[in-house]
VEXDREN-2710 file (C-alpha; in Angstrom, 1 decimal):
% VEXDREN-2710
k/r/px/py/pz
1/MET/-29.2/-7.0/31.4
2/SER/-31.1/-5.5/34.4
3/LYS/-31.5/-7.4/37.6
4/PHE/-35.0/-8.1/38.9
5/HIS/-35.8/-8.0/42.7
6/SER/-39.0/-9.2/44.5
7/SER/-40.0/-9.6/48.2
8/HIS/-42.1/-12.6/47.2
9/GLY/-40.6/-16.1/46.8
10/GLY/-43.0/-17.1/43.9
11/GLY/-42.3/-13.8/42.2
12/ALA/-38.6/-14.3/42.5
13/LEU/-38.8/-17.7/41.0
14/SER/-40.8/-16.6/38.0
15/LEU/-38.5/-13.7/37.4
16/VAL/-35.5/-16.1/37.5
17/ALA/-37.3/-18.1/34.9
18/VAL/-37.9/-15.1/32.8
19/ALA/-34.3/-14.1/33.1
20/ALA/-33.2/-17.5/31.9
21/VAL/-35.5/-17.3/28.9
22/LEU/-34.1/-13.8/28.1
23/LEU/-30.5/-15.0/28.5
24/THR/-31.2/-17.9/26.2
25/SER/-32.8/-15.6/23.7
26/CYS/-29.8/-13.2/23.8
27/SER/-27.4/-16.1/23.3
28/ALA/-29.3/-17.4/20.4
29/GLY/-29.5/-14.0/18.9
30/GLY/-25.7/-13.5/19.3
31/GLN/-25.1/-16.8/17.6
32/GLN/-27.4/-15.9/14.8
33/GLY/-25.7/-12.6/14.4
34/ALA/-22.3/-14.3/14.1
35/GLU/-23.7/-16.6/11.4
36/ASP/-25.1/-13.7/9.5
37/ASP/-21.8/-11.7/9.9
38/SER/-19.8/-14.5/8.3
39/ALA/-22.3/-14.9/5.4
40/VAL/-21.8/-12.9/2.2
41/PRO/-24.7/-10.4/1.6
42/GLN/-27.4/-11.9/-0.6
43/LYS/-27.5/-8.8/-2.8
44/MET/-24.3/-7.2/-3.8
45/THR/-23.2/-4.3/-6.0
46/PHE/-20.2/-4.4/-8.3
47/VAL/-19.2/-0.8/-9.0
48/VAL/-17.4/0.2/-12.2
49/PRO/-16.1/3.8/-11.8
50/THR/-16.0/4.4/-15.6
51/SER/-18.6/4.4/-18.4
52/ALA/-19.9/1.3/-20.1
53/GLY/-17.8/-0.2/-22.8
54/GLY/-14.4/0.6/-21.3
55/GLY/-11.7/-1.9/-20.3
56/VAL/-12.7/-1.9/-16.6
57/ASP/-16.4/-2.3/-17.5
58/THR/-15.6/-5.1/-19.9
59/ALA/-13.6/-6.9/-17.3
60/ALA/-16.4/-6.6/-14.7
61/ARG/-19.0/-8.0/-17.1
62/GLN/-16.8/-10.9/-18.1
63/LEU/-16.1/-11.7/-14.5
64/GLN/-19.6/-11.1/-13.1
65/PRO/-21.4/-14.4/-13.8
66/TYR/-18.5/-16.5/-12.3
67/LEU/-18.0/-14.2/-9.3
68/GLU/-21.7/-14.2/-8.7
69/ASP/-21.8/-18.0/-8.8
70/GLU/-18.9/-18.3/-6.4
71/LEU/-20.4/-15.8/-4.0
72/GLY/-23.8/-17.4/-4.1
73/SER/-25.3/-13.9/-4.2
74/THR/-26.9/-11.6/-6.7
75/LEU/-24.1/-9.4/-8.0
76/THR/-25.3/-6.4/-10.0
77/VAL/-22.8/-4.4/-12.1
78/VAL/-23.4/-0.6/-11.8
79/ASN/-21.5/2.1/-13.7
80/ARG/-20.8/5.2/-11.6
81/GLU/-18.6/7.2/-13.9
82/GLY/-17.5/10.7/-13.5
83/GLY/-14.9/12.8/-11.6
84/ALA/-12.0/10.9/-13.3
85/THR/-13.1/7.7/-11.5
86/THR/-13.5/9.4/-8.1
87/ILE/-17.3/9.2/-7.9
88/GLY/-17.5/5.5/-8.3
89/THR/-14.3/4.8/-6.3
90/GLY/-15.4/6.8/-3.3
91/SER/-19.0/5.5/-3.4
92/ILE/-18.0/2.0/-2.2
93/LEU/-16.8/3.5/1.1
94/GLU/-20.5/4.2/2.0
95/SER/-20.9/0.5/2.3
96/THR/-19.3/-1.0/5.4
97/ASP/-21.1/-4.3/5.4
98/CYS/-19.2/-5.7/2.4
99/SER/-22.3/-5.5/0.1
100/THR/-20.5/-3.2/-2.4
101/ILE/-17.3/-4.0/-4.1
102/LEU/-15.2/-2.1/-6.7
103/ILE/-13.4/-3.1/-9.8
104/THR/-10.7/-0.6/-10.9
105/ALA/-7.1/-0.4/-12.0
106/ILE/-3.7/0.4/-10.7
107/PRO/-2.6/3.1/-11.1
108/HIS/-6.2/4.5/-11.5
109/ILE/-7.2/4.0/-7.8
110/THR/-3.9/5.7/-6.7
111/LEU/-4.3/8.6/-9.2
112/SER/-7.9/9.1/-8.0
113/TYR/-6.7/10.4/-4.6
114/LEU/-3.3/11.9/-5.6
115/ALA/-4.8/14.0/-8.4
116/HIS/-8.1/15.1/-6.8
117/ASP/-9.3/16.6/-3.6
118/VAL/-11.1/13.6/-2.1
119/ASP/-11.6/12.3/1.5
120/TYR/-10.0/8.9/1.0
121/ASP/-6.6/7.4/0.3
122/LEU/-5.2/3.9/-0.2
123/SER/-5.8/3.0/3.5
124/SER/-9.5/3.5/3.0
125/PHE/-9.7/0.3/0.9
126/ALA/-9.0/-3.3/1.2
127/ALA/-7.8/-5.3/-1.8
128/VAL/-9.8/-8.4/-2.7
129/GLY/-7.5/-9.6/-5.5
130/GLY/-6.3/-9.3/-9.0
131/VAL/-8.2/-10.0/-12.2
132/SER/-6.3/-9.0/-15.3
133/VAL/-3.5/-7.0/-16.8
134/GLU/-3.6/-4.4/-19.7
135/PRO/-0.3/-3.5/-21.4
136/GLY/-0.4/-0.2/-23.3
137/VAL/-0.6/0.1/-27.1
138/ILE/-0.8/2.9/-29.6
139/ARG/-3.6/2.4/-32.2
140/VAL/-4.5/4.4/-35.3
141/ALA/-7.4/3.9/-37.7
142/LYS/-6.9/1.4/-40.6
143/ASP/-6.6/4.3/-43.2
144/ALA/-4.3/6.4/-41.0
145/PRO/-1.3/7.9/-42.9
146/TRP/1.3/6.5/-40.5
147/SER/2.6/3.0/-41.0
148/THR/4.9/3.0/-38.0
149/LEU/5.2/4.7/-34.6
150/GLU/8.4/6.4/-35.8
151/GLU/6.4/8.1/-38.6
152/LEU/3.7/9.2/-36.1
153/VAL/6.3/10.6/-33.7
154/THR/8.2/12.4/-36.5
155/ASP/5.0/14.0/-37.7
156/ALA/4.2/15.1/-34.2
157/LYS/7.6/16.8/-33.9
158/GLN/7.1/18.6/-37.1
159/ARG/3.6/19.7/-36.3
160/PRO/3.6/20.3/-32.5
161/GLY/0.2/20.0/-30.9
162/GLU/-1.7/19.1/-34.1
163/ILE/-1.8/15.3/-33.9
164/THR/-4.6/14.3/-31.4
165/VAL/-4.3/11.2/-29.2
166/SER/-7.2/10.1/-27.1
167/VAL/-6.8/8.7/-23.5
168/SER/-9.4/7.2/-21.2
169/GLU/-9.0/9.9/-18.5
170/ALA/-6.9/13.1/-18.2
171/VAL/-5.1/11.4/-15.3
172/SER/-4.7/7.7/-16.3
173/SER/-2.1/5.1/-17.2
174/ASN/-2.9/5.9/-20.9
175/ALA/-2.1/9.6/-20.3
176/PHE/1.1/8.6/-18.6
177/GLY/2.0/6.3/-21.4
178/ILE/1.8/8.8/-24.2
179/ALA/3.4/11.5/-22.0
180/GLN/6.4/9.0/-21.5
181/ILE/6.7/8.8/-25.3
182/GLU/6.6/12.5/-25.6
183/LYS/9.3/12.9/-23.0
184/ALA/11.5/10.3/-24.6
185/THR/11.2/11.6/-28.1
186/GLY/10.5/15.3/-27.9
187/ALA/7.2/14.9/-29.7
188/ASP/4.3/17.2/-28.9
189/PHE/0.9/15.5/-29.1
190/ASN/-2.5/17.0/-28.4
191/ILE/-3.7/14.6/-25.7
192/VAL/-7.5/14.4/-25.6
193/PRO/-9.0/12.9/-22.4
194/PHE/-12.4/11.1/-22.4
195/ASP/-14.6/9.8/-19.5
196/GLY/-13.7/6.2/-20.0
197/GLY/-11.9/3.9/-22.4
198/GLY/-14.9/3.1/-24.6
199/PRO/-15.5/6.6/-25.8
200/SER/-11.7/7.2/-26.1
201/ARG/-11.2/4.2/-28.5
202/LEU/-14.3/4.9/-30.5
203/ALA/-13.0/8.4/-31.2
204/VAL/-10.2/6.9/-33.3
205/VAL/-12.4/4.9/-35.6
206/SER/-14.9/7.8/-35.9
207/GLY/-12.1/10.1/-37.0
208/GLU/-12.5/12.4/-34.0
209/VAL/-8.8/11.9/-33.0
210/ASP/-5.8/10.6/-34.9
211/ALA/-4.6/7.9/-32.5
212/THR/-5.3/6.4/-29.1
213/HIS/-3.2/5.1/-26.2
214/ALA/-5.2/2.1/-24.9
215/GLY/-4.8/-1.4/-23.5
216/VAL/-4.0/-4.5/-25.6
217/PHE/-7.2/-6.3/-24.7
218/ASN/-9.6/-3.4/-24.0
219/SER/-8.9/-2.0/-27.5
220/LEU/-9.8/-5.3/-29.2
221/PRO/-13.4/-4.1/-29.9
222/ILE/-11.9/-1.6/-32.5
223/ALA/-9.3/-4.1/-33.9
224/ASP/-11.1/-4.6/-37.2
225/ASP/-11.1/-0.8/-37.9
226/SER/-7.6/0.1/-36.5
227/ARG/-3.9/-0.9/-36.4
228/VAL/-1.5/-1.3/-33.6
229/LEU/1.7/0.7/-34.2
230/ALA/3.6/-0.4/-31.1
231/VAL/3.2/-2.1/-27.7
232/GLN/4.6/-0.2/-24.7
233/ALA/6.2/-3.2/-23.0
234/SER/9.6/-4.7/-22.8
235/GLU/8.3/-7.6/-24.9
236/ASN/5.3/-8.2/-27.1
237/ARG/3.8/-11.4/-25.7
238/TRP/0.5/-10.7/-27.4
239/LYS/1.4/-10.7/-31.1
240/ALA/-1.7/-12.4/-32.3
241/VAL/-3.9/-9.6/-31.0
242/THR/-1.6/-6.7/-31.7
243/ASP/-0.9/-7.1/-35.4
244/ASP/2.5/-8.5/-34.5
245/ALA/3.6/-4.9/-33.7
246/PRO/7.0/-4.0/-32.4
247/THR/7.6/-2.7/-28.9
248/VAL/8.0/1.0/-28.5
249/LYS/11.7/0.5/-27.9
250/GLU/12.0/-1.5/-31.1
251/ALA/10.0/1.0/-33.1
252/LEU/11.9/4.1/-31.9
253/GLY/15.3/2.7/-31.0
254/ILE/15.2/4.4/-27.6
255/ASP/14.2/3.4/-24.0
256/VAL/10.7/4.2/-23.0
257/PRO/9.2/3.0/-19.7
258/ASP/6.8/0.1/-19.9
259/ASN/3.1/1.0/-19.4
260/GLU/0.3/-1.2/-18.1
261/SER/-2.8/-1.2/-15.9
262/THR/-3.7/-4.1/-13.6
263/TYR/-7.4/-4.6/-13.0
264/ASN/-8.3/-5.5/-9.4
265/VAL/-11.3/-5.8/-7.0
266/TRP/-11.5/-3.8/-3.8
267/THR/-13.8/-3.2/-0.9
268/SER/-13.9/-0.8/2.0
269/ALA/-11.3/-1.1/4.7
270/GLU/-14.2/-1.1/7.2
271/CYS/-15.6/-4.2/5.5
272/ALA/-12.4/-6.1/6.1
273/THR/-11.9/-4.8/9.6
274/ASN/-15.5/-5.2/10.9
275/HIS/-16.5/-8.3/9.0
276/PRO/-13.2/-10.4/8.5
277/GLU/-15.0/-13.7/7.8
278/ARG/-17.3/-12.1/5.2
279/TYR/-14.3/-10.3/3.6
280/GLN/-12.4/-13.5/3.4
281/ALA/-15.3/-15.2/1.7
282/ILE/-15.3/-12.6/-1.0
283/VAL/-11.5/-13.0/-1.4
284/ASP/-11.9/-16.7/-1.8
285/ALA/-14.8/-16.3/-4.2
286/LEU/-12.8/-13.9/-6.5
287/ALA/-9.8/-16.2/-6.6
288/ALA/-12.1/-19.1/-7.6
289/ALA/-13.8/-17.0/-10.2
290/VAL/-10.6/-15.7/-11.8
291/ASN/-9.2/-19.3/-12.0
292/SER/-12.5/-20.9/-13.2
293/ASP/-12.5/-22.9/-16.4
294/GLY/-15.6/-21.0/-17.5
295/LEU/-14.0/-17.6/-17.4
296/LYS/-10.9/-18.9/-19.1
297/SER/-13.0/-20.5/-21.8
298/ASP/-14.9/-17.3/-22.4
299/LEU/-11.7/-15.3/-22.8
300/GLU/-10.1/-17.8/-25.1
301/LYS/-13.1/-17.4/-27.5
302/VAL/-12.3/-13.7/-27.8
303/GLY/-8.5/-14.0/-27.7
304/GLU/-8.1/-12.5/-24.3
305/GLU/-7.0/-15.5/-22.2
306/LEU/-3.5/-14.0/-21.7
307/LYS/-4.8/-11.1/-19.7
308/LEU/-5.8/-13.0/-16.6
309/ASP/-3.7/-12.0/-13.6
310/ALA/-4.9/-13.6/-10.4
311/ARG/-3.0/-11.7/-7.7
312/THR/-3.5/-12.0/-3.9
313/PRO/-4.8/-9.1/-1.8
314/GLU/-1.3/-8.7/-0.4
315/GLN/0.2/-8.5/-3.9
316/VAL/-2.4/-6.0/-5.1
317/GLU/-1.9/-3.7/-2.1
318/SER/1.8/-3.9/-2.6
319/ASP/1.4/-3.0/-6.3
320/ALA/-0.8/0.0/-5.4
321/LYS/1.7/1.2/-2.8
322/ILE/4.6/0.9/-5.3
323/ALA/2.6/2.9/-7.8
324/GLU/1.8/5.5/-5.2
325/ASP/5.5/5.9/-4.3
326/GLU/6.5/6.1/-8.0
327/ILE/3.9/8.7/-8.8
328/ARG/4.8/10.8/-5.7
329/GLU/8.4/10.8/-6.8
330/MET/7.4/11.9/-10.3
331/MET/5.3/14.6/-8.8
332/ALA/8.3/15.9/-6.8
333/ASP/10.1/16.4/-10.1
334/ASN/7.1/17.8/-11.9
335/PRO/4.4/19.4/-9.7
336/ASP/2.1/19.8/-12.6
337/LEU/2.3/16.1/-13.5
338/LEU/-1.3/15.4/-12.3
339/SER/-2.9/18.7/-13.4
340/GLY/-4.6/17.0/-16.3
341/GLU/-3.4/19.7/-18.6
END
């Protein structure tokens, strides 16, 4: 603040008084600013980087009312699909005041920058916490000619490239899952990527594709019109919602890596760095929402309560880093791994 000078005593006194008022005003303003900085923005955007109807979108809409309540703010879900999740994922970095948060999956967030030319990486984000987990399954239509995964794989080996399998994105955990089965068995599927899990799954029941690789819970909307051939996990802990299907290992008699996606909430690293109290408030709100009786009750009604997976920011960031290291190692062995071809 500038210093005032006067050759007149009275003037000097009045200027001192003015200075005192200004100092008081600055101090009050600073305190008010600090209070505002710790408060969660009253209007917030919840970005889904995929189209409506997919697993991430469904998880966001199931969570939204409870997270909104815990935040004490208006939280609007916005789908920003496209670019294999890069458009929506990168968009939250434009918000540095914590007013925009992202729900996405691991490994999707990792794949978005490893497989595409974008101006962000894992360090650009700050994890808020975990929401749910989606083990991979192979589904076919009710009237499909294959009764088991072994039959489907055998057919794919006999008719290379003819059996179509939909996946949510060209570079996704679904695509990895079916590629792992191909590698382990020698089968050759025609993998068809879609811009989101919703369209990918609907393609099975409409007859556009022969099978889909999806998540246990995010594929439940087509459960009445499809069958699960196998669960790509070491154990099927979700028998009631997977037609009591065997694991891939049990179905094929060979080892195939487990496949799953974990859904998590993120914000920009600048939010966490520049507004730590605000960021922590969002972390606390998410943890309370995921553990709320209301959300659990909602999921129980649709048979999805077992998908909840409340992980801390530290656990989520560790999971993402592990996924990145694993994918980079796979890329070293196969440079075309993330080509989407």
